[in-house]
C-alpha positions as CSV (number, residue, x, y, z in Angstrom):
1,M,21.8,5.6,-3.7
2,N,19.0,4.8,-1.2
3,S,17.5,1.3,-0.9
4,F,14.3,1.0,-2.9
5,D,15.2,4.3,-4.5
6,F,12.8,3.6,-7.4
7,L,9.9,4.0,-4.8
8,L,11.1,7.3,-3.3
9,P,8.9,10.2,-4.2
10,N,10.8,13.4,-5.0
11,R,10.7,16.4,-2.6
12,I,12.3,19.2,-4.5
13,S,12.8,22.2,-2.2
14,G,13.4,25.7,-3.6
15,D,16.2,28.0,-2.7
16,G,16.2,27.5,1.1
17,E,12.9,29.4,1.5
18,D,10.7,26.3,1.8
19,G,10.7,22.7,3.0
20,I,12.6,23.7,6.2
21,T,13.0,21.3,9.0
22,M,14.2,22.8,12.3
23,V,15.2,20.2,14.9
24,L,15.4,20.6,18.6
25,D,18.7,19.5,20.3
26,K,18.3,19.2,24.1
27,G,21.9,18.3,24.8
28,L,23.2,15.7,22.4
29,G,26.8,14.5,22.8
30,L,29.2,14.7,19.9
31,L,29.0,11.1,18.9
32,S,25.2,11.0,19.1
33,L,25.0,14.1,16.9
34,I,27.3,12.6,14.3
35,D,25.4,9.3,14.3
36,I,22.0,11.0,13.8
37,M,23.3,13.4,11.2
38,E,25.0,10.7,9.2
39,I,21.7,8.8,8.8
40,S,19.3,11.7,8.5
41,G,21.2,15.0,8.4
42,E,20.2,15.6,4.8
43,Y,16.6,16.2,6.0
44,V,17.6,18.9,8.5
45,D,18.1,22.6,7.8
46,F,18.4,24.1,11.3
47,L,19.6,22.6,14.6
48,K,18.3,24.6,17.6
49,F,20.2,24.2,20.8
50,G,17.2,24.4,23.0
51,W,16.7,27.1,25.7
52,G,19.9,27.9,27.6
53,T,21.4,24.4,27.3
54,I,24.7,25.4,25.7
55,I,25.7,27.5,28.7
56,L,25.9,24.3,30.7
57,H,28.4,22.6,28.3
58,D,32.1,23.1,27.7
59,R,32.7,25.9,25.2
60,D,35.1,23.7,23.0
61,I,32.4,21.0,22.8
62,V,29.8,23.6,21.7
63,K,32.2,24.8,19.0
64,E,32.7,21.3,17.9
65,K,29.0,20.7,17.7
66,I,28.7,23.8,15.6
67,E,31.4,22.6,13.2
68,I,29.7,19.1,13.0
69,A,26.4,20.7,12.1
70,N,28.0,23.0,9.5
71,S,29.8,20.0,7.9
72,F,26.3,18.5,7.2
73,D,25.1,21.9,5.7
74,I,22.9,22.4,8.8
75,S,22.7,25.8,10.5
76,P,23.0,25.5,14.3
77,Y,21.7,28.2,16.6
78,P,20.7,28.7,20.3
79,G,17.0,29.0,21.1
80,G,15.5,32.4,21.8
81,S,15.5,31.9,25.6
82,L,19.3,32.5,25.6
83,F,18.8,35.8,23.8
84,E,16.1,36.7,26.4
85,I,18.5,35.9,29.2
86,A,21.1,38.2,27.6
87,Y,18.5,40.9,27.3
88,L,17.5,40.7,30.9
89,N,21.2,40.9,32.0
90,N,21.9,43.9,29.6
91,K,24.4,41.8,27.8
92,I,23.2,42.0,24.2
93,P,26.5,43.4,22.8
94,E,28.5,40.6,24.6
95,Y,25.9,38.1,23.3
96,F,26.4,39.2,19.7
97,D,30.2,39.1,20.1
98,E,30.2,35.6,21.6
99,F,27.9,34.4,18.8
100,D,30.4,35.5,16.3
101,K,33.4,34.0,18.1
102,L,31.7,30.6,18.4
103,G,31.0,30.5,14.7
104,F,27.2,30.8,14.7
105,E,25.6,32.3,11.6
106,T,21.9,32.0,12.6
107,L,20.4,33.9,15.5
108,E,17.0,33.8,17.1
109,I,15.3,36.8,18.6
110,S,12.3,36.2,20.8
111,D,10.3,37.6,23.7
112,G,8.3,34.5,24.6
113,S,9.2,34.4,28.3
114,I,9.9,38.1,29.0
115,A,8.5,41.5,28.0
116,I,10.4,43.4,25.4
117,E,9.0,46.6,24.0
118,H,8.2,45.7,20.4
119,E,10.1,48.6,18.9
120,I,13.2,47.5,20.8
121,K,12.8,44.0,19.5
122,L,12.5,45.3,16.0
123,D,15.7,47.4,16.4
124,L,17.5,44.3,17.7
125,I,16.3,42.3,14.6
126,N,17.6,45.1,12.4
127,E,20.9,45.2,14.3
128,A,21.4,41.4,14.0
129,K,20.8,41.6,10.2
130,E,23.3,44.5,9.9
131,K,25.9,42.3,11.7
132,G,25.4,39.7,9.0
133,F,23.4,37.0,10.9
134,Y,20.5,35.0,9.4
135,V,17.7,36.1,11.7
136,L,14.9,34.0,13.0
137,S,12.4,35.8,15.2
138,E,9.6,34.2,17.1
139,V,6.0,35.5,17.8
140,G,4.0,34.1,20.7
141,K,4.3,33.7,24.5
142,K,5.3,30.5,26.3
143,D,2.8,31.1,29.1
144,Q,-0.6,29.9,28.0
145,K,-2.5,32.8,29.6
146,D,-0.2,35.4,28.1
147,D,-0.3,33.7,24.7
148,C,-4.1,33.4,24.7
149,S,-4.4,37.1,25.4
150,L,-2.6,37.9,22.2
151,E,-5.3,38.6,19.6
152,L,-4.9,37.0,16.2
153,E,-4.9,40.3,14.4
154,N,-2.1,41.5,16.7
155,R,-0.2,38.3,16.2
156,I,-0.3,38.8,12.4
157,D,0.8,42.5,12.8
158,L,3.7,41.4,14.9
159,I,4.8,38.8,12.3
160,Q,4.6,41.3,9.5
161,S,6.5,44.0,11.4
162,E,9.3,41.6,12.2
163,L,9.6,40.5,8.6
164,N,9.7,44.2,7.6
165,S,12.5,44.8,10.1
166,G,14.7,42.1,8.6
167,S,13.7,38.7,10.0
168,D,14.4,36.0,7.4
169,K,11.8,33.8,8.9
170,V,9.3,34.2,11.7
171,I,8.7,31.2,14.0
172,V,5.1,30.7,15.1
173,E,5.3,29.7,18.8
174,G,4.2,26.2,19.6
175,R,6.6,25.2,22.4
176,E,7.9,21.7,22.8
177,S,4.5,20.4,23.9
178,G,2.4,21.9,21.0
179,K,-0.6,22.2,23.3
180,G,-2.6,25.3,24.3
181,I,-0.1,27.7,22.6
182,G,-0.3,29.7,19.3
183,V,-2.4,28.0,16.7
184,F,-2.9,24.8,18.7
185,D,-5.8,24.2,21.2
186,K,-5.3,22.5,24.6
187,D,-5.4,19.1,23.0
188,G,-2.8,20.0,20.4
189,N,-5.2,20.2,17.5
190,A,-4.6,22.9,14.9
191,K,-6.9,25.9,14.8
192,N,-7.6,25.8,11.1
193,D,-9.5,29.1,10.8
194,E,-6.8,31.0,12.6
195,I,-4.1,29.4,10.4
196,D,-6.1,30.3,7.3
197,L,-6.2,34.0,8.4
198,I,-2.5,34.1,9.1
199,L,-1.8,32.6,5.6
200,K,-4.2,35.1,4.0
201,N,-1.9,37.9,5.3
202,I,1.6,36.3,5.4
203,N,3.5,34.4,2.8
204,K,3.8,30.7,3.9
205,N,7.5,30.7,3.0
206,D,8.1,33.4,5.6
207,L,6.9,31.2,8.4
208,I,8.2,28.3,10.4
209,W,5.4,26.5,12.3
210,E,6.5,24.9,15.5
211,A,4.8,21.5,15.2
212,P,6.4,19.0,17.6
213,N,3.6,16.4,17.4
214,K,2.9,13.9,14.6
215,N,-0.7,15.0,14.1
216,Q,0.4,18.6,13.7
217,Q,3.1,17.6,11.2
218,V,0.5,15.6,9.2
219,Y,-1.9,18.5,9.3
220,F,0.5,21.0,7.9
221,V,1.9,18.7,5.2
222,L,-1.6,17.9,4.0
223,K,-2.7,21.5,4.2
224,L,0.4,23.3,2.7
225,G,2.3,20.5,1.0
226,S,5.5,18.6,1.5
227,N,7.6,21.7,1.6
228,V,5.9,23.4,4.5
229,N,8.4,24.9,7.0
230,L,8.3,23.0,10.3
231,G,10.1,23.5,13.6
232,N,10.7,22.0,17.1
233,I,11.0,18.6,15.6
234,S,12.4,16.0,18.0
235,I,15.8,14.8,17.1
236,N,14.3,11.3,17.1
237,D,11.6,12.3,14.6
238,I,13.7,13.5,11.7
239,T,13.2,10.4,9.5
240,S,9.6,10.1,10.7
241,L,8.8,13.6,9.5
242,E,10.5,13.0,6.2
243,T,8.3,9.9,5.6
244,I,5.2,12.1,6.2
245,R,6.6,14.7,3.8
246,R,7.2,12.1,1.1
247,G,3.9,10.3,1.4
248,L,5.6,7.2,2.8
249,R,3.4,6.9,5.9
250,G,-0.3,5.8,6.2
251,D,-1.3,9.4,7.0
252,T,-0.1,10.8,3.7
253,I,0.2,7.8,1.3
254,G,-1.5,8.8,-1.9
255,K,-2.4,12.3,-0.5
256,I,0.7,14.3,-1.3
């Protein structure tokens, strides 16, 4: 039982389709991971090993981190940049094989830093699903200029086509900074009209919004409710985000 449990508002999630929190791990050690998960792991659904970080760490340690995450009912996975590196090196079959050997069950397919013909990306999404992976795909570019050139209607079409090809969720690119990318302006403020148009066409439960900054998390919780799917959450902000979701913070007290 939690302390002051009688003051804790409920946040009842559905069947894994909503209320998702995806957390960014930039290279935590084993003990640090255990400490954080023991105190706040119940509020985490996905643990993303950012970029290509796990290539730099001992394979046995990576496997142990995967096992630790799984023991807390958290799905670990490498960020999409690692997939893109495999694609550039023509090593996708080897990539899928190593994924399976390490014990990953969730896989991200993205093209944020490189150009992949969209039909090829869709085929790879379908292939990953056929291999039994839970597939997250990402729409958006990491370069601000490239991302800004992506028309909103095209962004929506890309999201829908990836869902149709088997993606379990589509991540809306926001990067670690949350500024000048996707649905955020250069100051990190949400573009409300664009978000409304996306939601008019795409079921909110099919999306994970990368929202690394507090003001963005507050925005989405107030707009879409406590069980909005949010990603790229700092490892240090897990509890902070949950207080926002539960209406335990000044920004959301009495508003949820």
